[in-house]
C-alpha positions as CSV (number, residue, x, y, z in Angstrom):
1,M,0.0,0.0,0.0
2,T,1.3,3.4,-0.9
3,G,-0.5,5.3,1.9
4,I,-2.3,7.5,-0.7
5,D,-5.9,8.3,0.3
6,N,-7.9,7.3,-2.9
7,E,-11.0,9.3,-1.7
8,L,-8.9,12.4,-1.5
9,I,-7.5,11.9,-5.0
10,V,-11.0,11.4,-6.5
11,E,-12.3,14.4,-4.6
12,S,-9.5,16.5,-6.0
13,L,-10.4,15.5,-9.5
14,V,-14.0,16.7,-9.2
15,A,-14.4,20.1,-11.0
16,Q,-16.1,23.0,-9.4
17,L,-18.0,25.8,-11.1
18,T,-18.9,29.2,-9.7
19,V,-21.4,31.2,-11.7
20,R,-21.5,34.9,-10.9
21,G,-23.9,37.6,-12.0
22,L,-27.0,35.5,-12.4
23,D,-30.4,37.2,-12.3
24,E,-32.1,36.6,-9.0
25,G,-35.2,35.4,-10.9
26,L,-33.2,32.7,-12.6
27,V,-31.8,31.5,-9.3
28,K,-35.3,31.4,-7.9
29,Q,-36.5,29.4,-10.9
30,L,-33.6,26.9,-10.3
31,K,-34.5,26.5,-6.7
32,I,-38.2,26.0,-7.5
33,R,-37.3,23.4,-10.2
34,A,-34.9,21.7,-7.8
35,A,-37.6,21.5,-5.1
36,H,-40.1,20.1,-7.6
37,N,-37.6,17.4,-8.6
38,G,-36.6,16.6,-5.0
39,R,-33.0,17.8,-5.4
40,S,-30.8,20.6,-4.0
41,A,-30.2,23.6,-6.2
42,E,-26.7,22.4,-6.7
43,A,-27.8,18.9,-7.8
44,E,-30.4,20.5,-10.1
45,H,-27.8,22.7,-11.7
46,R,-25.6,19.6,-12.2
47,M,-28.4,17.7,-13.8
48,I,-29.2,20.6,-16.2
49,L,-25.6,20.8,-17.2
50,E,-25.3,17.0,-17.7
51,T,-28.5,16.9,-19.7
52,V,-27.6,19.8,-22.0
53,L,-23.9,19.2,-22.4
54,G,-23.5,15.5,-21.6
55,A,-23.9,12.5,-23.7
56,P,-26.5,12.7,-26.5
57,P,-29.9,11.3,-25.8
58,A,-30.4,7.6,-26.8
59,D,-32.6,8.6,-29.8
60,E,-29.9,10.9,-31.2
61,L,-27.3,8.2,-30.7
62,R,-29.5,5.6,-32.3
63,A,-30.0,7.9,-35.4
64,V,-26.2,8.4,-35.7
65,L,-25.5,4.7,-35.4
66,E,-28.2,3.8,-38.0
67,D,-26.7,6.3,-40.5
68,M,-23.2,4.8,-40.1
69,P,-22.1,2.3,-42.8
70,E,-21.6,-1.2,-41.5
71,V,-18.0,-2.2,-41.3
72,D,-17.1,-5.8,-40.5
73,D,-15.0,-8.6,-41.9
74,D,-17.3,-8.9,-45.0
75,V,-16.2,-5.4,-46.1
76,F,-12.6,-6.3,-45.9
77,R,-13.2,-9.5,-47.9
78,G,-14.8,-7.4,-50.6
79,D,-18.4,-8.4,-49.9
80,R,-20.3,-5.1,-50.0
81,S,-23.7,-6.5,-48.8
82,S,-25.0,-4.9,-45.6
83,R,-27.3,-6.0,-42.9
84,P,-29.8,-3.7,-41.2
85,I,-29.0,-2.7,-37.6
86,E,-31.5,-3.9,-35.1
87,F,-32.1,-2.4,-31.7
88,P,-34.0,-4.1,-28.9
């Protein structure tokens, strides 16, 4: 064991964000939305950022994957036939 506190390392890798100059009405809306969703204002803020900036929704990802050409061993052997992509 190296004596390094893993929790401390993980905690130090978590980014923090301070947003200044927000309109009080916007902050009030955030707090109301957070209460409605059973979360703190900070957790609601995090959820909004993750939703807007995080991974694309499953439907968007599905559309991108469906538009991609199929590439597998058949292509490398010269067989240009393709199979439809099926999702559960």
